[in-house]
KOLBA-584670 format. One record per residue (C-alpha): residue number from 1; residue in one letter; x, y, z. Coordinates in Angstrom, 1 decimal. Layout:
<NUM; A; <X; Y; Z>>
...
# end
This chain:
<1; M; <0.2; 0.3; 0.0>>
<2; V; <1.5; 3.7; -1.1>>
<3; P; <1.2; 6.2; 2.2>>
<4; V; <-0.9; 8.8; 1.6>>
<5; E; <2.1; 11.2; 1.8>>
<6; Y; <2.8; 10.3; -1.8>>
<7; Y; <0.2; 11.4; -2.9>>
<8; L; <-0.1; 14.7; -1.0>>
<9; G; <3.6; 15.0; -2.5>>
<10; L; <2.1; 14.7; -6.0>>
<11; S; <-0.9; 16.6; -5.5>>
<12; I; <1.3; 19.4; -4.4>>
<13; V; <3.3; 19.1; -7.5>>
<14; L; <0.3; 19.0; -10.1>>
<15; F; <-1.1; 22.1; -7.7>>
<16; S; <2.2; 24.2; -8.4>>
<17; L; <2.5; 23.2; -11.8>>
<18; G; <-0.8; 24.5; -12.5>>
<19; A; <-0.4; 27.6; -10.3>>
<20; L; <2.8; 28.4; -12.5>>
<21; G; <0.8; 28.1; -15.6>>
<22; V; <-2.1; 30.1; -14.7>>
<23; L; <0.6; 32.9; -13.6>>
<24; I; <3.2; 32.8; -16.5>>
<25; R; <1.2; 31.6; -19.6>>
<26; R; <-0.9; 34.5; -21.7>>
<27; N; <-2.5; 31.9; -23.9>>
<28; A; <-6.3; 31.4; -22.7>>
<29; I; <-6.3; 27.5; -23.4>>
<30; I; <-3.5; 26.6; -21.3>>
<31; I; <-4.9; 28.4; -18.5>>
<32; F; <-7.6; 26.6; -18.9>>
<33; M; <-5.6; 23.5; -18.7>>
<34; S; <-3.7; 24.5; -15.7>>
<35; V; <-6.8; 25.4; -13.8>>
<36; E; <-7.6; 22.0; -14.6>>
<37; L; <-4.8; 20.3; -13.4>>
<38; M; <-4.9; 21.9; -10.1>>
<39; L; <-8.7; 20.9; -9.9>>
<40; N; <-7.2; 17.2; -10.4>>
<41; S; <-4.4; 17.7; -7.9>>
<42; A; <-7.5; 18.3; -5.2>>
<43; N; <-8.9; 15.5; -6.7>>
<44; L; <-6.4; 13.4; -5.8>>
<45; T; <-6.3; 14.6; -2.5>>
<46; F; <-9.9; 13.9; -1.6>>
<47; V; <-9.5; 10.6; -3.0>>
<48; A; <-6.2; 9.6; -1.1>>
<49; F; <-7.5; 10.9; 2.4>>
<50; A; <-10.9; 9.1; 1.5>>
<51; N; <-8.8; 5.6; 0.9>>
<52; Q; <-7.0; 6.5; 4.1>>
<53; Y; <-10.0; 6.9; 6.4>>
<54; Q; <-11.9; 4.2; 4.3>>
<55; L; <-14.9; 7.2; 3.7>>
<56; I; <-16.9; 7.8; 0.8>>
<57; S; <-17.3; 11.3; 0.7>>
<58; G; <-14.1; 12.0; -1.0>>
<59; Q; <-15.1; 10.1; -3.9>>
<60; I; <-18.3; 12.0; -3.6>>
<61; F; <-16.7; 15.4; -3.4>>
<62; V; <-14.7; 14.3; -6.6>>
<63; F; <-17.9; 13.8; -8.3>>
<64; F; <-18.6; 17.0; -7.9>>
<65; V; <-15.6; 19.0; -8.4>>
<66; M; <-15.5; 17.2; -11.9>>
<67; A; <-18.9; 18.2; -12.5>>
<68; V; <-17.7; 22.1; -11.6>>
<69; A; <-14.7; 21.5; -14.1>>
<70; A; <-16.8; 20.2; -16.7>>
<71; A; <-19.1; 23.3; -16.5>>
<72; E; <-16.3; 25.4; -16.3>>
<73; V; <-14.5; 23.6; -19.6>>
<74; A; <-18.1; 24.5; -21.5>>
<75; V; <-18.5; 27.8; -20.5>>
<76; G; <-14.6; 28.8; -20.7>>
<77; L; <-14.2; 27.3; -24.4>>
<78; A; <-17.4; 29.1; -25.6>>
<79; L; <-15.8; 32.4; -24.3>>
<80; I; <-12.9; 31.5; -25.9>>
<81; V; <-14.5; 31.0; -29.3>>
<82; A; <-16.3; 34.3; -29.3>>
<83; I; <-13.5; 36.0; -28.2>>
<84; F; <-11.4; 34.3; -31.0>>
<85; Q; <-14.2; 35.2; -33.7>>
<86; T; <-13.7; 39.0; -32.4>>
<87; K; <-10.4; 39.7; -32.1>>
<88; Q; <-8.5; 36.6; -33.5>>
<89; S; <-6.3; 35.7; -30.9>>
<90; I; <-6.8; 34.6; -27.4>>
<91; D; <-4.2; 36.5; -25.7>>
<92; V; <-5.7; 36.9; -22.1>>
<93; D; <-3.9; 40.6; -22.4>>
<94; Q; <-6.1; 41.6; -25.4>>
<95; I; <-9.2; 40.7; -23.3>>
<96; N; <-9.2; 44.0; -21.7>>
<97; L; <-9.7; 45.6; -25.0>>
<98; L; <-13.5; 44.1; -25.5>>
<99; K; <-14.6; 46.7; -23.2>>
<100; G; <-17.5; 48.8; -25.2>>
# end
């Protein structure tokens, strides 16, 4: 059996990579992928603790996080497509230029 510390270490690494992706990158699609990476690291933490304490509540939280992530992807990609049709670029620095 793998100790829970290994799962938490992997979760910390994944969350850190996701946070760096959000802070450093300017491409909206990569930012959304980084947010998904951070959500998956939270899912890994939920599952690791649920496995350690033999509770089902961790998997229930993971289900809700996945549902929120799916909704975020659907809305986010729709916004990216709308912005790309308007500006022909998905650079997040140009998004503030959409003010009317």
